[in-house]
C-alpha positions as CSV (number, residue, x, y, z in Angstrom):
1,X,36.1,1.4,-62.7
2,X,36.6,1.0,-66.4
3,X,37.6,-2.7,-65.9
4,X,34.3,-3.3,-63.9
5,X,32.2,-1.8,-66.7
6,X,34.1,-3.8,-69.3
7,X,33.5,-7.1,-67.3
8,X,29.8,-6.3,-67.0
9,X,29.6,-5.6,-70.7
10,X,31.3,-8.9,-71.5
11,X,28.9,-10.9,-69.3
12,X,25.9,-9.3,-71.0
13,X,27.3,-10.0,-74.4
14,X,28.0,-13.6,-73.5
15,X,24.5,-14.0,-72.2
16,X,23.1,-12.5,-75.4
17,X,25.2,-14.7,-77.6
18,X,24.1,-17.8,-75.7
19,X,20.5,-17.2,-76.4
20,X,21.2,-16.4,-80.0
21,X,23.1,-19.7,-80.4
22,X,20.3,-21.7,-78.8
23,X,17.8,-19.9,-81.1
24,X,19.7,-20.9,-84.2
25,X,19.9,-24.5,-83.1
26,X,16.1,-24.9,-83.2
27,X,15.1,-26.8,-86.3
28,X,12.4,-24.5,-87.3
29,X,14.8,-21.6,-87.6
30,X,17.2,-23.8,-89.6
31,X,14.4,-24.2,-92.1
32,X,13.9,-20.5,-92.2
33,X,17.5,-20.0,-93.2
34,X,17.1,-22.3,-96.3
35,X,16.8,-20.8,-99.7
36,X,13.0,-21.4,-99.6
37,X,12.8,-19.0,-96.7
38,X,15.7,-16.9,-97.7
39,X,13.7,-13.7,-97.1
40,X,13.7,-14.5,-93.4
41,X,17.3,-15.4,-93.2
42,X,18.3,-11.8,-92.5
43,X,16.8,-11.8,-89.0
44,X,19.2,-9.9,-86.7
45,X,20.7,-11.3,-83.6
46,X,18.8,-8.7,-81.5
47,X,15.5,-9.8,-83.0
48,X,16.2,-13.4,-82.3
49,X,17.1,-12.6,-78.7
50,X,13.9,-10.5,-78.3
51,X,11.8,-13.4,-79.6
52,X,13.4,-15.8,-77.1
53,X,13.1,-13.2,-74.3
54,X,9.4,-12.7,-75.0
55,X,8.9,-16.5,-75.1
56,X,10.6,-17.0,-71.8
57,X,8.7,-14.1,-70.2
58,X,5.4,-15.7,-71.4
59,X,6.5,-19.0,-69.8
60,X,7.5,-17.2,-66.6
61,X,4.1,-15.4,-66.3
62,X,2.4,-18.7,-67.0
63,X,4.4,-20.3,-64.2
64,X,3.5,-17.4,-61.8
65,X,-0.2,-17.9,-62.7
66,X,-0.2,-21.6,-61.5
67,X,-1.6,-20.8,-58.0
68,X,-4.8,-19.5,-59.6
69,X,-5.5,-23.2,-60.4
70,X,-5.1,-24.4,-56.8
71,X,-8.0,-26.1,-55.0
72,X,-9.5,-23.2,-53.0
73,X,-11.0,-25.4,-50.3
74,X,-7.6,-27.0,-49.6
75,X,-5.8,-23.7,-49.9
76,X,-8.1,-22.1,-47.3
77,X,-7.2,-24.8,-44.8
78,X,-3.5,-24.8,-45.7
79,X,-3.1,-21.0,-45.3
80,X,-4.8,-21.1,-41.9
81,X,-2.3,-23.8,-40.7
82,X,0.7,-22.1,-42.3
83,X,-0.1,-18.7,-40.7
84,X,-0.5,-20.2,-37.3
85,X,2.7,-22.3,-37.5
86,X,4.8,-19.5,-39.0
87,X,3.4,-16.3,-37.3
88,X,1.6,-17.8,-34.2
89,X,-1.6,-16.1,-35.3
90,X,-4.9,-17.9,-34.9
91,X,-6.7,-16.8,-38.0
92,X,-10.0,-17.7,-39.7
93,X,-9.7,-17.4,-43.5
94,X,-12.9,-17.0,-45.5
95,X,-13.6,-18.8,-48.8
96,X,-13.4,-15.4,-50.7
97,X,-9.9,-16.1,-52.1
98,X,-8.3,-14.7,-55.2
99,X,-4.8,-14.6,-56.6
100,X,-2.6,-11.8,-58.1
101,X,0.9,-11.8,-59.5
102,X,1.5,-8.0,-59.3
103,X,3.5,-6.4,-57.8
104,X,4.6,-9.8,-56.5
105,X,2.7,-13.1,-56.3
106,X,0.2,-13.0,-53.4
107,X,-3.1,-14.4,-52.3
108,X,-5.9,-12.0,-51.4
109,X,-8.4,-13.0,-48.7
110,X,-11.5,-10.9,-47.9
111,X,-13.2,-10.8,-44.5
112,X,-10.7,-12.8,-42.4
113,X,-10.7,-12.8,-38.6
114,X,-8.1,-13.2,-35.9
115,X,-8.8,-14.9,-32.6
116,X,-6.8,-15.2,-29.3
117,X,-5.2,-18.5,-28.4
118,X,-7.9,-19.7,-26.0
119,X,-8.5,-23.3,-27.0
120,X,-11.8,-23.7,-25.3
121,X,-13.4,-20.3,-26.1
122,X,-11.5,-18.4,-28.8
123,X,-12.2,-14.7,-28.6
124,X,-12.4,-12.6,-31.7
125,X,-9.9,-9.7,-31.5
126,X,-9.7,-8.5,-35.2
127,X,-11.9,-8.2,-38.3
128,X,-9.9,-7.9,-41.5
129,X,-11.4,-6.6,-44.7
130,X,-8.4,-7.5,-46.9
131,X,-5.6,-9.9,-46.1
132,X,-2.7,-10.2,-48.6
133,X,-0.5,-13.3,-48.2
134,X,2.7,-13.0,-50.2
135,X,4.2,-16.3,-51.4
136,X,7.6,-17.5,-52.6
137,X,8.0,-18.1,-56.3
138,X,9.9,-21.4,-55.7
139,X,8.1,-24.6,-56.7
140,X,4.6,-23.2,-57.4
141,X,3.7,-26.5,-59.1
142,X,3.1,-28.1,-55.7
143,X,0.4,-26.6,-53.6
144,X,1.5,-28.4,-50.5
145,X,5.0,-26.8,-50.8
146,X,3.6,-23.2,-50.8
147,X,5.8,-20.9,-48.7
148,X,4.6,-17.6,-47.2
149,X,7.1,-14.7,-47.4
150,X,5.0,-12.0,-45.6
151,X,1.5,-11.1,-44.8
152,X,-0.2,-7.7,-45.1
153,X,-3.4,-6.8,-43.2
154,X,-5.4,-3.9,-44.6
155,X,-8.5,-2.1,-43.4
156,X,-8.8,-4.1,-40.1
157,X,-10.5,-3.4,-36.8
158,X,-8.7,-4.6,-33.7
159,X,-11.0,-4.9,-30.7
160,X,-9.0,-4.8,-27.5
161,X,-10.0,-5.0,-23.8
162,X,-8.0,-5.2,-20.6
163,X,-8.5,-9.0,-20.6
164,X,-6.6,-9.2,-23.9
165,X,-3.4,-7.6,-22.5
166,X,-2.3,-11.1,-21.4
167,X,-2.6,-12.4,-24.9
168,X,-0.8,-9.4,-26.4
169,X,2.0,-9.6,-23.8
170,X,2.5,-13.3,-24.5
171,X,2.7,-12.5,-28.2
172,X,5.4,-9.9,-27.9
173,X,7.3,-11.9,-25.3
174,X,7.9,-14.6,-27.9
175,X,10.1,-14.3,-30.9
176,X,8.3,-13.0,-33.9
177,X,8.5,-14.6,-37.3
178,X,11.5,-13.7,-39.5
179,X,8.9,-12.9,-42.1
180,X,7.1,-9.5,-41.8
181,X,3.6,-8.8,-40.6
182,X,2.4,-5.5,-42.0
183,X,-0.8,-3.7,-40.9
184,X,-2.1,-0.8,-43.0
185,X,-4.9,1.7,-42.6
186,X,-6.5,0.0,-39.6
187,X,-8.0,0.9,-36.2
188,X,-7.4,-0.3,-32.7
189,X,-10.5,0.0,-30.5
190,X,-10.1,-0.1,-26.7
191,X,-13.3,-1.3,-25.0
192,X,-14.2,-1.2,-21.3
193,X,-15.7,-4.0,-19.3
194,X,-19.2,-3.1,-20.6
195,X,-17.9,-3.6,-24.2
196,X,-18.2,0.1,-24.9
197,X,-15.5,1.8,-27.0
198,X,-13.4,4.1,-24.8
199,X,-10.6,5.0,-27.2
200,X,-9.8,4.7,-30.9
201,X,-6.3,4.6,-32.2
202,X,-6.0,4.7,-36.0
203,X,-2.8,3.0,-37.4
204,X,-1.7,4.0,-40.9
205,X,1.3,1.6,-40.9
206,X,2.6,-1.1,-38.5
207,X,5.4,-3.7,-39.2
208,X,6.7,-6.5,-36.9
209,X,9.4,-9.0,-37.6
210,X,12.3,-10.9,-36.0
211,X,16.0,-10.4,-36.8
212,X,17.6,-13.9,-36.2
213,X,21.2,-12.6,-36.4
214,X,20.7,-10.0,-33.7
215,X,18.0,-12.0,-31.8
216,X,15.7,-8.9,-31.8
217,X,12.0,-8.4,-32.1
218,X,11.2,-5.1,-33.9
219,X,8.1,-3.1,-34.4
220,X,7.6,0.1,-36.3
221,X,4.3,2.1,-36.4
222,X,2.8,5.4,-37.5
223,X,-0.7,6.5,-36.5
224,X,-2.8,8.7,-34.2
225,X,-3.4,8.8,-30.4
226,X,-6.4,11.1,-29.6
227,X,-5.9,12.7,-33.0
228,X,-2.2,13.3,-32.3
229,X,0.1,11.9,-35.0
230,X,2.9,9.7,-33.7
231,X,5.9,7.6,-34.9
232,X,6.9,4.5,-32.9
233,X,10.0,2.3,-32.9
234,X,10.1,-0.7,-30.5
235,X,12.5,-3.6,-30.1
236,X,13.1,-6.4,-27.7
237,X,16.5,-8.0,-27.3
238,X,16.4,-11.7,-26.3
239,X,20.1,-11.9,-25.6
240,X,20.2,-9.0,-23.1
241,X,17.9,-9.8,-20.3
242,X,14.9,-9.5,-22.6
243,X,15.3,-5.8,-22.5
244,X,12.8,-3.8,-24.5
245,X,13.4,-0.3,-25.9
246,X,10.9,2.0,-27.5
247,X,10.9,5.6,-28.9
248,X,7.7,7.4,-29.7
249,X,7.6,10.8,-31.2
250,X,4.8,13.4,-31.3
251,X,6.1,15.9,-33.8
252,X,3.0,18.2,-33.5
253,X,3.6,18.6,-29.8
254,X,7.4,18.5,-30.0
255,X,7.5,15.6,-27.5
256,X,9.7,12.5,-27.6
257,X,9.2,9.6,-25.2
258,X,11.8,6.9,-24.7
259,X,11.2,3.7,-22.7
260,X,13.4,0.9,-21.5
261,X,11.7,-2.1,-19.7
262,X,13.0,-5.2,-18.1
263,X,11.8,-8.0,-15.8
264,X,12.9,-8.1,-12.2
265,X,11.7,-10.9,-9.8
266,X,8.6,-11.5,-12.0
267,X,7.7,-7.8,-11.9
268,X,8.1,-5.3,-14.6
269,X,10.3,-2.2,-14.3
270,X,10.2,0.6,-16.8
271,X,12.5,3.6,-17.2
272,X,10.7,6.3,-19.0
273,X,12.2,9.5,-20.5
274,X,10.1,12.4,-21.8
275,X,11.7,15.2,-23.7
276,X,9.7,18.4,-24.2
277,X,11.8,21.2,-25.7
278,X,14.6,21.9,-23.2
279,X,12.9,19.9,-20.5
280,X,13.5,16.3,-19.6
281,X,11.5,14.0,-17.3
282,X,13.1,10.6,-16.4
283,X,10.9,8.3,-14.4
284,X,11.0,4.9,-12.9
285,X,7.8,2.9,-13.1
286,X,7.1,-0.3,-11.1
287,X,4.2,-2.5,-12.0
288,X,2.3,-4.6,-9.5
289,X,-1.2,-6.0,-10.0
290,X,-3.5,-3.1,-11.0
291,X,-1.2,-0.3,-9.7
292,X,1.8,1.5,-11.1
293,X,4.1,3.5,-8.8
294,X,6.3,6.1,-10.3
295,X,9.3,8.1,-9.1
296,X,11.5,10.8,-10.7
297,X,15.2,10.0,-11.4
298,X,17.2,12.6,-13.3
299,X,14.7,15.2,-14.4
300,X,15.0,18.8,-15.5
301,X,12.4,21.5,-16.1
302,X,13.8,24.5,-18.0
303,X,17.2,23.7,-16.5
304,X,15.9,23.4,-13.0
305,X,15.8,20.3,-10.8
306,X,12.4,18.7,-10.4
307,X,11.3,15.8,-8.2
308,X,8.0,13.9,-8.4
309,X,6.2,10.9,-7.2
310,X,2.9,9.4,-8.2
311,X,0.6,6.4,-8.6
312,X,-1.7,5.2,-11.4
313,X,-4.7,2.9,-11.0
314,X,-6.2,1.4,-14.1
315,X,-9.7,0.3,-13.1
316,X,-11.1,2.9,-13.0
317,X,-8.2,5.1,-14.3
318,X,-6.9,7.3,-11.6
319,X,-3.7,9.3,-11.6
320,X,-2.3,10.9,-8.4
321,X,0.9,13.0,-8.9
322,X,3.0,15.4,-6.8
323,X,5.8,17.6,-8.1
324,X,8.4,19.5,-6.2
325,X,10.4,22.3,-7.9
326,X,13.3,24.2,-6.5
327,X,12.8,27.3,-8.5
328,X,11.3,28.4,-11.8
329,X,10.5,31.5,-13.9
330,X,6.7,31.5,-14.3
331,X,6.9,33.4,-17.6
332,X,9.2,30.7,-19.1
333,X,7.0,28.0,-17.6
334,X,4.0,29.2,-19.4
335,X,6.0,29.3,-22.7
336,X,7.3,25.8,-22.1
337,X,3.8,24.5,-21.6
338,X,2.5,25.4,-25.0
339,X,2.2,21.8,-25.8
340,X,-0.6,21.6,-23.1
341,X,-2.6,24.1,-25.1
342,X,-2.3,21.8,-28.1
343,X,-3.7,19.0,-26.0
344,X,-6.6,21.1,-25.0
345,X,-7.2,22.1,-28.6
346,X,-7.4,18.4,-29.4
347,X,-10.0,17.8,-26.7
348,X,-7.9,15.1,-25.1
349,X,-8.2,16.0,-21.4
350,X,-12.0,16.4,-21.5
351,X,-12.5,12.7,-21.3
352,X,-15.0,11.2,-18.9
353,X,-12.9,8.2,-18.3
354,X,-9.9,10.1,-16.9
355,X,-9.3,11.1,-13.3
356,X,-6.3,13.2,-12.4
357,X,-5.0,14.8,-9.2
358,X,-1.8,16.7,-9.7
359,X,-0.1,19.0,-7.2
360,X,3.1,21.0,-7.6
361,X,5.2,22.8,-5.1
362,X,7.5,25.6,-6.3
363,X,9.9,26.9,-3.6
364,X,11.3,29.8,-5.4
365,X,9.5,31.9,-8.1
366,X,12.3,33.6,-10.0
367,X,12.1,37.2,-11.4
368,X,8.7,37.8,-9.8
369,X,8.1,41.2,-8.2
370,X,5.4,40.1,-5.9
371,X,5.3,36.3,-5.1
372,X,8.0,34.1,-3.7
373,X,6.5,30.5,-3.8
374,X,3.4,28.7,-5.0
375,X,1.4,25.5,-4.9
376,X,-0.7,24.5,-7.9
377,X,-3.5,21.9,-7.9
378,X,-4.7,20.4,-11.2
379,X,-7.9,18.4,-10.8
380,X,-9.7,16.5,-13.6
381,X,-12.8,14.3,-13.1
382,X,-15.7,13.3,-15.4
383,X,-14.4,15.6,-18.1
384,X,-14.3,18.7,-15.8
385,X,-11.1,20.5,-14.9
386,X,-10.4,23.0,-12.1
387,X,-7.4,24.5,-10.3
388,X,-9.2,25.0,-6.9
389,X,-7.2,25.7,-3.8
390,X,-4.1,26.7,-5.8
391,X,-2.2,29.6,-4.3
392,X,0.8,32.0,-4.6
393,X,2.7,33.2,-1.5
394,X,4.2,36.6,-1.0
395,X,6.4,36.5,2.1
396,X,6.0,40.3,2.5
397,X,2.4,40.9,1.5
398,X,0.2,37.8,1.8
399,X,-1.5,35.0,-0.1
400,X,-3.3,34.9,-3.4
401,X,-5.7,31.9,-3.6
402,X,-7.9,30.5,-6.3
403,X,-11.3,29.0,-5.8
404,X,-14.4,28.1,-7.8
405,X,-12.4,27.7,-10.9
406,X,-13.3,26.0,-14.2
407,X,-11.3,25.1,-17.3
408,X,-13.2,24.2,-20.4
409,X,-13.8,24.6,-24.1
410,X,-16.4,27.1,-25.3
411,X,-17.0,27.4,-29.1
412,X,-13.6,25.6,-29.7
413,X,-11.8,28.1,-27.5
414,X,-10.2,27.3,-24.1
415,X,-11.5,29.4,-21.2
416,X,-10.5,29.6,-17.6
417,X,-12.9,31.1,-15.0
418,X,-12.1,31.5,-11.4
419,X,-12.3,33.6,-8.3
420,X,-9.0,35.0,-7.0
421,X,-8.7,36.1,-3.3
422,X,-5.7,38.2,-2.4
423,X,-5.5,38.1,1.4
424,X,-3.4,41.0,2.6
425,X,-1.3,40.4,5.7
426,X,0.9,43.5,5.4
427,X,-1.1,46.4,3.8
428,X,1.8,48.8,4.1
429,X,4.0,46.6,2.0
430,X,1.2,46.0,-0.5
431,X,0.7,49.8,-1.0
432,X,4.5,50.3,-1.3
433,X,4.9,47.5,-3.9
434,X,2.0,48.7,-6.1
435,X,2.8,52.4,-5.5
436,X,-0.7,53.4,-4.4
437,X,-0.8,57.1,-3.3
438,X,-1.4,57.7,0.4
439,X,-4.5,59.7,-0.3
440,X,-6.1,56.7,-2.0
441,X,-5.2,54.2,0.7
442,X,-7.6,52.5,3.1
443,X,-7.6,49.8,5.6
444,X,-7.1,46.7,3.5
445,X,-7.8,43.0,4.4
446,X,-8.4,41.5,1.0
447,X,-9.1,42.0,-2.7
448,X,-11.3,39.6,-4.7
449,X,-11.2,39.3,-8.5
450,X,-13.6,37.3,-10.7
451,X,-11.8,36.7,-14.0
452,X,-12.3,35.0,-17.4
453,X,-9.1,34.1,-19.3
454,X,-9.1,33.0,-23.0
455,X,-6.0,30.8,-23.2
456,X,-6.1,30.6,-27.0
457,X,-5.7,34.4,-27.6
458,X,-4.3,35.3,-24.1
459,X,-7.0,37.9,-23.2
460,X,-8.4,38.5,-19.7
461,X,-11.9,39.7,-18.8
462,X,-12.4,41.0,-15.2
463,X,-16.0,40.2,-14.4
464,X,-16.0,41.8,-10.9
465,X,-13.8,42.8,-8.0
466,X,-14.4,43.5,-4.3
467,X,-12.3,45.3,-1.7
468,X,-12.6,43.9,1.8
469,X,-15.6,41.8,0.6
470,X,-17.6,44.9,0.0
471,X,-19.1,46.4,-3.1
472,X,-17.9,49.8,-4.1
473,X,-20.1,52.7,-3.1
474,X,-19.6,54.2,-6.6
475,X,-20.9,51.4,-8.8
476,X,-21.1,53.6,-11.8
477,X,-17.4,54.4,-11.7
478,X,-16.6,50.7,-11.0
479,X,-18.6,49.5,-14.0
480,X,-17.1,52.1,-16.2
481,X,-13.6,50.9,-15.2
482,X,-14.5,47.2,-16.0
483,X,-16.1,48.1,-19.3
484,X,-13.1,50.2,-20.3
485,X,-10.8,47.4,-19.6
486,X,-12.8,44.5,-21.0
487,X,-13.7,46.3,-24.2
488,X,-10.1,47.0,-24.9
489,X,-8.9,44.7,-27.7
490,X,-5.6,44.3,-25.9
491,X,-7.0,43.7,-22.5
492,X,-4.1,41.8,-21.0
493,X,-1.4,42.7,-18.5
494,X,1.6,43.0,-20.8
495,X,3.9,43.9,-18.0
496,X,4.3,44.9,-14.4
497,X,3.4,48.5,-15.2
498,X,0.0,47.6,-16.6
499,X,-0.9,45.6,-13.5
500,X,0.1,48.5,-11.1
501,X,-2.0,50.9,-13.1
502,X,-5.1,48.7,-12.8
503,X,-4.6,48.1,-9.1
504,X,-4.3,51.8,-8.5
505,X,-7.5,52.5,-10.4
506,X,-9.6,50.3,-8.1
507,X,-8.7,52.5,-5.1
508,X,-9.9,55.7,-6.8
509,X,-13.5,55.1,-5.6
């Protein structure tokens, strides 16, 4: 280590002495060292070196400033051609051009535009407020030999429609430039066929480039999707079947999404893996025309096997999905689905352009004292959500069904309203399970509950209940019971005992 430091010191010292010697050879300084200028003869070697260094720095800065003298009209045309040839971007550069040497030499263009590659009718896909074109410092004397090192796009709006997907796909299918394209503080607008904005995706940073040694296209991005921050890494390997890999992370939701795509018989195949906490969903997607078919591969939900199949249509967007679960603990399921509450808080699902039909079958409800299996329906259309026709099955007692339900935001809080119908097939077993005293028992066919659930603070209001579709003869006692429960600040069934107590009370009148 000492030898290395010594060598470095020697090199610096030799470099310094070289400049001092050159300094002393200059005739003007020879004159200075004469008796006439003897008072200047005592200039130190360091001072001489400093003067030479400042002079060289001045010359260097002057050299870097040469592009400010370029012909702007010619420069405008040259930059357009160079960007197209190097980056395969059809760009229109305005005449508002300036030049700066800090932090590195670059040309600034205001109000540029990007078009697709349609020769006959080029379509505008981006409006750029500021375009920075970084240039090489080699041979700045010749404007024609100007070389671009990277481009930075700032404060841009990208206007994307479905018809533009072909252009985008063709762009990423080809090798990027080895020189970086960086996009900062920009927005991607997705428009429908009527040219109305459907979604906005802000991008704080995006970088694309090509690694020639590894033959890989790479893209790195950070931004927001429906106000959810994300980080994205994507790459495409041209030596391995043009396989593309991507990883997108939503830290706020604790979700990680991995994708591997490849081309098979002119059709695209995608293997997708979604990790949510301890759950993993691995899915195969097959793309054909305007439809995507999906099938589960090796998926786990809270350490339980899960199988699913579905179909996605894009115009209009429609998602049909069916899930089969062997077994699950409902209490753990609700805990694991906390990320859904985050989605509701962000108002993502209340989108008029989304249509979802999701059904789930659960064969075995673990650690549940009443119910054995269930089927849940999640329906979303025109910004309205319901769980109508969902049900829980008790093999010994009967069936609890949900109807007339609604899920929505009220004053920035998520509420669920619905009517629960508990059809009793075995009243003896019902009374035994809920430990209803014999003196309070009656012939029982069904119990109907109208409830309101605040999913943000986990409180339940019971609006009404009926036994055998009949109103209670003692309405005063019934209303008192409901008021007593609903005014309680902790009006939620914390455990099995709380539920039994409430059920017993409705048979007192």
